[in-house]
Each structure stands twice: as structure tokens, then as C-alpha cells.
Residue frames as qw, qx, qy, qz and C-alpha x, y, z in Angstrom:
[[0.608, -0.710, -0.307, -0.177, -43.14, -8.34, 42.05],
 [0.097, 0.673, -0.479, 0.556, -41.26, -6.69, 44.83],
 [0.479, -0.085, -0.792, 0.370, -40.16, -8.19, 48.16],
 [0.384, -0.748, -0.534, 0.094, -41.82, -7.39, 51.43],
 [0.103, 0.757, -0.083, 0.640, -41.59, -3.79, 52.56],
 [0.355, -0.016, -0.659, 0.663, -40.04, -2.96, 55.91],
 [0.272, -0.750, -0.596, 0.086, -42.43, -1.97, 58.59],
 [0.140, 0.761, 0.029, 0.633, -42.56, 1.83, 58.85],
 [0.581, -0.792, 0.022, -0.189, -42.63, 1.76, 62.63],
 [0.876, -0.243, 0.071, 0.410, -39.26, -0.06, 62.77],
 [0.517, 0.450, 0.088, 0.723, -37.57, 2.51, 60.55],
 [0.200, -0.823, -0.064, -0.528, -39.06, 5.33, 62.57],
 [0.778, -0.627, 0.009, 0.047, -37.83, 3.72, 65.85],
 [0.810, 0.004, 0.075, 0.582, -34.28, 3.34, 64.47],
 [0.281, 0.623, 0.089, 0.724, -34.17, 6.96, 63.29],
 [0.420, -0.824, -0.038, -0.378, -35.45, 8.25, 66.62],
 [0.861, -0.431, 0.009, 0.271, -32.82, 6.18, 68.48],
 [0.650, 0.246, 0.078, 0.714, -30.02, 7.64, 66.34],
 [0.002, 0.739, 0.094, 0.667, -31.36, 11.16, 66.87],
 [0.665, -0.733, -0.069, -0.123, -31.60, 10.55, 70.63],
 [0.842, -0.205, 0.024, 0.498, -27.94, 9.42, 70.74],
 [0.424, 0.459, 0.097, 0.775, -26.80, 12.45, 68.76],
 [0.292, -0.805, -0.120, -0.502, -28.80, 14.72, 71.05],
 [0.800, -0.578, -0.069, 0.142, -27.22, 13.10, 74.11],
 [0.730, 0.040, 0.045, 0.681, -23.71, 13.68, 72.74],
 [0.149, 0.635, 0.125, 0.747, -24.52, 17.31, 71.99],
 [0.531, -0.783, -0.129, -0.298, -25.96, 17.81, 75.48],
 [0.837, -0.411, -0.021, 0.361, -22.94, 16.22, 77.19],
 [0.582, 0.277, 0.094, 0.759, -20.56, 18.29, 75.03],
 [0.084, -0.763, -0.135, -0.626, -22.42, 21.51, 75.93],
 [0.691, -0.717, -0.084, -0.049, -22.24, 20.71, 79.66],
 [0.813, -0.172, 0.033, 0.556, -18.50, 20.01, 79.42],
 [0.403, 0.445, 0.134, 0.788, -17.78, 23.19, 77.49],
 [0.277, -0.788, -0.123, -0.536, -19.92, 25.43, 79.71],
 [0.791, -0.603, -0.091, 0.060, -18.61, 23.78, 82.91],
 [0.747, 0.001, -0.020, 0.664, -14.96, 24.35, 81.96],
 [0.114, -0.959, -0.123, 0.228, -14.11, 27.78, 83.30],
 [0.420, 0.840, -0.288, 0.187, -11.26, 29.97, 82.17],
 [0.757, 0.109, -0.447, 0.464, -7.72, 28.98, 83.15],
 [0.496, -0.858, -0.123, 0.051, -6.99, 30.08, 86.69],
 [0.169, 0.832, -0.459, 0.263, -3.87, 31.96, 87.63],
 [0.374, -0.545, 0.713, -0.234, -1.23, 29.66, 89.07],
 [0.948, 0.154, 0.074, -0.268, -2.36, 26.64, 87.08],
 [0.834, 0.408, -0.267, 0.257, 1.21, 26.01, 85.88],
 [0.156, -0.775, 0.483, -0.377, 2.95, 26.69, 89.17],
 [0.973, -0.177, -0.149, 0.022, 5.09, 23.82, 90.45],
 [0.104, -0.784, 0.604, -0.099, 8.40, 22.95, 92.11],
 [0.978, 0.070, -0.195, 0.025, 10.53, 19.78, 91.65],
 [0.316, -0.764, 0.563, -0.011, 13.61, 18.66, 93.56],
 [0.932, 0.294, -0.212, 0.000, 15.99, 16.19, 91.91],
 [0.405, -0.189, -0.886, -0.122, 16.77, 13.75, 93.37],
 [0.511, -0.584, -0.115, -0.620, 13.79, 13.78, 95.70],
 [0.861, -0.504, 0.008, 0.062, 15.60, 11.41, 98.11],
 [0.470, 0.714, -0.361, 0.373, 19.15, 12.49, 98.90],
 [0.758, -0.257, -0.375, 0.467, 21.92, 11.58, 101.31],
 [0.264, -0.949, -0.040, 0.170, 22.76, 14.43, 103.70],
 [0.450, -0.571, 0.409, 0.551, 25.80, 16.29, 102.38],
 [0.439, 0.212, 0.673, 0.557, 24.85, 15.90, 98.70],
 [0.103, 0.240, -0.152, -0.953, 23.58, 18.45, 96.18],
 [0.372, 0.541, 0.749, -0.082, 20.03, 18.76, 94.83],
 [0.068, 0.095, 0.404, 0.907, 18.71, 20.61, 91.79],
 [0.240, 0.546, 0.590, -0.544, 15.50, 22.60, 91.90],
 [0.037, 0.171, 0.592, 0.786, 13.29, 23.25, 88.86],
 [0.126, 0.536, 0.632, -0.545, 10.16, 25.32, 89.13],
 [0.089, 0.417, 0.514, 0.744, 7.57, 27.35, 87.26],
 [0.038, 0.402, 0.457, -0.792, 5.66, 30.44, 88.40],
 [0.481, 0.687, 0.515, -0.180, 2.97, 30.23, 85.72],
 [0.552, 0.737, 0.200, 0.335, 3.67, 33.06, 83.27],
 [0.126, -0.963, 0.221, -0.093, 6.32, 34.89, 85.31],
 [0.928, -0.155, 0.120, 0.315, 9.31, 32.62, 84.69],
 [0.523, 0.628, -0.053, 0.574, 11.31, 35.62, 83.49],
 [0.226, -0.769, 0.292, -0.521, 11.75, 36.84, 87.10],
 [0.279, 0.259, -0.846, 0.374, 13.60, 35.26, 90.00],
 [0.742, -0.486, -0.203, -0.415, 11.75, 33.28, 92.67],
 [0.116, -0.537, 0.736, -0.395, 12.75, 31.64, 95.96],
 [0.806, -0.174, -0.550, -0.130, 12.62, 28.11, 97.29],
 [0.232, -0.571, 0.547, -0.567, 12.73, 27.59, 101.03],
 [0.869, -0.187, -0.440, -0.128, 12.99, 24.47, 103.18],
 [0.613, -0.711, 0.325, -0.115, 14.24, 23.38, 106.58],
 [0.941, 0.046, 0.194, 0.273, 16.42, 20.91, 104.63],
 [0.534, 0.638, -0.035, 0.554, 18.42, 23.81, 103.13],
 [0.462, -0.433, -0.265, 0.727, 20.70, 26.18, 104.93],
 [0.054, 0.442, -0.019, -0.895, 18.75, 29.30, 104.00],
 [0.632, 0.615, 0.281, -0.377, 16.78, 30.22, 100.90],
 [0.530, -0.011, 0.626, 0.571, 17.66, 29.24, 97.35],
 [0.309, 0.622, -0.062, -0.717, 17.27, 31.83, 94.60],
 [0.637, 0.311, 0.674, 0.209, 15.84, 30.34, 91.41],
 [0.026, 0.547, -0.284, -0.787, 16.80, 32.09, 88.19],
 [0.743, 0.532, 0.068, -0.401, 15.19, 32.00, 84.71],
 [0.228, -0.411, 0.821, 0.323, 16.61, 29.20, 82.55],
 [0.127, 0.004, -0.848, -0.515, 15.03, 28.09, 79.25],
 [0.504, -0.355, -0.445, -0.650, 11.45, 28.81, 80.30],
 [0.734, -0.489, -0.467, 0.063, 11.82, 27.47, 83.85],
 [0.236, -0.848, 0.345, -0.326, 13.31, 28.65, 87.11],
 [0.907, 0.030, -0.370, 0.199, 16.32, 26.65, 88.27],
 [0.165, -0.792, 0.471, -0.352, 18.78, 26.52, 91.12],
 [0.826, -0.016, -0.544, 0.147, 20.71, 24.09, 93.29],
 [0.351, -0.740, 0.384, -0.427, 21.88, 23.72, 96.86],
 [0.481, 0.198, -0.824, 0.222, 23.77, 21.30, 99.07],
 [0.730, -0.579, -0.255, -0.260, 21.99, 19.60, 101.97],
 [0.178, -0.736, 0.568, -0.322, 24.10, 20.04, 105.13],
 [0.517, 0.226, -0.823, 0.058, 25.94, 16.86, 106.10],
 [0.044, -0.013, -0.810, 0.585, 24.57, 16.93, 109.65],
 [0.536, -0.086, -0.118, -0.831, 20.92, 17.33, 108.57],
 [0.468, -0.037, 0.813, -0.344, 18.76, 14.75, 110.39],
 [0.015, -0.128, -0.887, -0.444, 17.03, 12.18, 108.21],
 [0.251, 0.512, 0.651, -0.501, 13.38, 12.84, 107.41],
 [0.293, 0.618, 0.585, 0.436, 10.87, 14.38, 105.02],
 [0.164, -0.446, -0.126, 0.871, 11.11, 18.13, 104.50],
 [0.389, 0.802, 0.450, -0.059, 8.67, 20.44, 102.70],
 [0.363, -0.094, 0.294, 0.879, 10.16, 22.57, 99.92],
 [0.218, 0.798, 0.487, -0.279, 8.11, 25.68, 99.21],
 [0.385, 0.287, 0.361, 0.799, 8.27, 27.81, 96.08],
 [0.000, 0.768, 0.356, -0.533, 7.43, 31.50, 96.49],
 [0.465, 0.469, 0.454, 0.598, 6.75, 33.29, 93.22],
 [0.138, -0.090, -0.067, 0.984, 6.92, 37.07, 92.66],
 [0.351, -0.282, -0.429, -0.783, 3.28, 37.02, 91.50],
 [0.536, -0.308, 0.398, -0.678, 2.17, 35.56, 94.87],
 [0.907, 0.045, -0.323, -0.265, 1.73, 31.97, 93.67],
 [0.348, -0.551, 0.730, -0.204, 3.13, 29.15, 95.81],
 [0.883, 0.129, -0.401, -0.208, 3.82, 25.46, 95.32],
 [0.502, -0.587, 0.601, -0.203, 5.21, 22.69, 97.52],
 [0.835, 0.213, -0.503, -0.073, 6.92, 19.33, 97.20],
 [0.785, -0.580, 0.212, -0.053, 8.61, 16.92, 99.60],
 [0.454, 0.628, -0.609, 0.167, 12.34, 16.22, 99.85],
 [0.920, -0.388, -0.051, -0.015, 13.48, 13.11, 101.74],
 [0.114, 0.774, -0.586, 0.213, 16.87, 13.46, 103.43],
 [0.953, -0.120, -0.267, 0.077, 18.73, 10.26, 104.22],
 [0.121, -0.820, 0.505, -0.243, 21.49, 10.16, 106.81],
 [0.995, -0.073, -0.051, 0.043, 23.12, 6.77, 106.49],
 [0.380, -0.754, 0.489, 0.218, 26.63, 6.28, 107.78],
 [0.766, 0.563, -0.306, -0.060, 29.08, 5.18, 105.13],
 [0.889, -0.336, 0.123, 0.285, 31.77, 2.59, 105.97],
 [0.040, -0.878, 0.369, 0.303, 35.28, 4.00, 105.62],
 [0.152, 0.461, -0.829, -0.276, 36.69, 0.76, 104.17],
 [0.744, -0.006, -0.549, -0.381, 35.54, -2.70, 103.20],
 [0.811, -0.487, 0.188, -0.263, 34.91, -5.36, 105.83],
 [0.037, 0.569, -0.821, 0.036, 37.85, -7.51, 106.97],
 [0.906, -0.013, 0.143, -0.397, 36.38, -10.90, 106.05],
 [0.581, -0.302, 0.712, 0.252, 39.52, -12.68, 104.91],
 [0.555, 0.593, -0.268, -0.518, 39.84, -14.00, 101.43],
 [0.984, 0.123, 0.128, -0.025, 40.67, -17.68, 101.31],
 [0.858, 0.175, 0.078, 0.477, 43.78, -18.09, 99.16],
 [0.297, 0.716, -0.065, 0.628, 44.65, -14.42, 99.32],
 [0.576, -0.802, 0.019, -0.157, 44.69, -14.36, 103.12],
 [0.219, 0.689, -0.630, 0.284, 48.09, -14.11, 104.74],
 [0.833, -0.422, 0.279, -0.225, 49.51, -16.79, 107.01],
 [0.343, -0.506, 0.771, 0.180, 52.08, -19.54, 107.22],
 [0.398, -0.010, 0.884, 0.244, 52.39, -21.73, 104.16],
 [0.526, 0.636, 0.349, -0.444, 49.72, -20.03, 102.07],
 [0.352, 0.722, -0.421, -0.421, 51.97, -19.36, 99.09],
 [0.022, -0.340, 0.929, 0.142, 53.52, -22.83, 99.08],
 [0.467, 0.278, 0.787, -0.293, 50.09, -24.45, 99.46],
 [0.551, 0.701, 0.087, -0.445, 48.87, -22.62, 96.35],
 [0.216, 0.637, -0.673, -0.307, 52.03, -23.66, 94.46],
 [0.231, -0.118, 0.965, -0.039, 51.64, -27.34, 95.37],
 [0.533, 0.471, 0.591, -0.381, 47.94, -27.29, 94.40],
 [0.464, 0.738, -0.193, -0.450, 48.75, -25.73, 91.02],
 [0.085, 0.484, -0.846, -0.206, 51.48, -28.28, 90.26],
 [0.373, 0.098, 0.904, -0.186, 49.15, -31.15, 91.22],
 [0.570, 0.612, 0.323, -0.443, 46.42, -29.81, 88.92],
 [0.374, 0.698, -0.481, -0.377, 48.86, -29.56, 86.01],
 [0.114, -0.299, 0.946, 0.048, 50.08, -33.13, 86.64],
 [0.508, 0.321, 0.737, -0.309, 46.50, -34.45, 86.58],
 [0.546, 0.716, 0.020, -0.435, 45.74, -32.65, 83.31],
 [0.209, 0.616, -0.713, -0.264, 48.97, -33.94, 81.72],
 [0.298, -0.099, 0.944, -0.104, 48.17, -37.48, 82.88],
 [0.588, 0.499, 0.527, -0.358, 44.69, -37.40, 81.36],
 [0.436, 0.750, -0.282, -0.411, 46.17, -36.06, 78.13],
 [0.062, 0.460, -0.872, -0.153, 48.69, -38.91, 77.86],
 [0.404, 0.113, 0.876, -0.239, 46.14, -41.54, 78.89],
 [0.586, 0.615, 0.282, -0.446, 43.65, -40.28, 76.29],
 [0.352, 0.696, -0.508, -0.365, 46.27, -40.35, 73.59],
 [0.119, -0.286, 0.950, 0.033, 47.28, -43.97, 74.31],
 [0.515, 0.315, 0.728, -0.325, 43.68, -45.19, 74.19],
 [0.556, 0.696, 0.006, -0.455, 43.10, -43.53, 70.83],
 [0.876, 0.086, 0.373, 0.294, 46.06, -45.39, 69.47],
 [0.324, -0.402, 0.373, 0.771, 48.79, -44.30, 67.09],
 [0.139, 0.169, 0.652, 0.726, 47.80, -42.50, 63.93],
 [0.053, -0.752, -0.652, -0.082, 44.65, -40.94, 65.27]]
């Protein structure tokens, strides 16, 4: 004798659920594929400035891409630069460098890439203008500070420390006794 048979309606419900899930995945996949249009021109156009925060008077490097025209020169322009920077082809990218003028006021500056194919891209360069101290602060230095008696005070302190160490050494040896 055989065991109980599964109810036909349960099997049919499970199969229809699986088919509904598969149909949903196919529908979502079709919407995604149809909704994705062809690649637009300028999709790979960008400009980067390294470092993107720089002290006035220092040099920055510029790396850019003009989509599929990286075999031709392009220009980068910014109020942070003194003029335009010509970017030249270099291993699949466009590269160049420039020095930020030392008297450039601190702030955020837009850097704009202008490609020969008409594409453009922008990024932000932050210029810092912090004054640098010319020498270290005159804070003194304890034992290294000049003045009357400093050298002799250090000598007396050193001799006293050696005497204390020698005394502890002799005292420790006497307590341990001879032959230890």
C-alpha cells in the first residue's frame, strides 16, 4: 500500500508561484535592458587635481580624460592658476602640472577642463595660505638653557646620582653576604 498522495492543488500552487517569480525576474530584466540607453558622449570625461588641498606656492598635478579623445591636447583653467595649463596625452590620460602663486588668497577654486571635442568637466581645488614660522619658538629648554651655573649644576647632579647608585650597589652586596 502506498502513502497518502499530495493534494494536487498544493503542487499546482507551488508551480504557479515559481513561474510567477521567474516571470517577474524576466520582466524586471527586460525593463532594465530596454531602459539603459546607449553610452552618451562625454561619459568618461573628468578632471582631477592632486593634491586637492594645497598651500599657496606649491605645485599641483592635473589628470584628466576627454572621453575617447585623449590623444589630443586639452586645457585646464582656474582662477587658482596663473593662466591656462596645457594637458598632454600620457598613458591614456591627459596630464599636466602647475604651481599655485604664493600670494594666491585662500579659498575654493573651480578647475575646468576644456576638451577639443567640446566636452567639459569641473572639480574644486582648495588653496590654503597659512603663514609658516621661520624658526622654532624660543621656549627655553630646562637643562640646555644658558645661564649662570647651569653646567656646574648638571655636573653636581650627575655625580650625586652616581654616588647613590654606587651606595645601593655596596649596600645590596653586604646584605647578600659573602659568597653569593
